[in-house]
C-alpha positions, 0 to 999 in steps of 0.5 A: 559069130554063129548064125542060126537058121530056123525052118519048118514053120507054117500054117496048121489046124488045131490039133495038128503037128509041126516040126521046126529045125534050127541049124547053126553055122560052123564056126570056131565057137562051140555051142552049149544050151540051145533053146526055142523061144516064141513071141506073139504080138503084144506079148513078151518073148517066152521060153518054149524049150531048152536043151543042154549039150548033154541032153537035159531038157526044160520046157515052158509050162504051156507046152509040157507034154505037147512039145519035144526038143531034141538036138544033133550035136554033130549037125549043130542042129536043134529040133522042136516037135510040136503036137496038139497045136492050139491057136494059143501057140501062134507066134514067131518061134526063135532059136537061140544058142549059147556060147559056153563060158561067155555071155554071148548067144545067137538068135535065129531070124524067127519062123512063123507058126500059125494055128488056125482052122 
């Protein structure tokens, strides 16, 4: 299995910024697409951003222009730069990594992001 560990969550004021990191453990399994998802209380988990191994990106409509996803393949790590944060961004953010040519994916434990004055 591939273990994912997120870090960087915390409390930030509206308009502020946070950077999240997701580090995948070394294993025999390569990693293809990595993504960030979030889930707020009472809401469904939603896509925040995803990035392929080649660097192609996709963003949820609510974060376009504010969040940027990137990755370092050598470090098996994905990043999420979050700018202009708003209270509506408050959620637990989860990292996901897919194993190519399979239906398998791994999820991180989640990191809390709270945007509040």
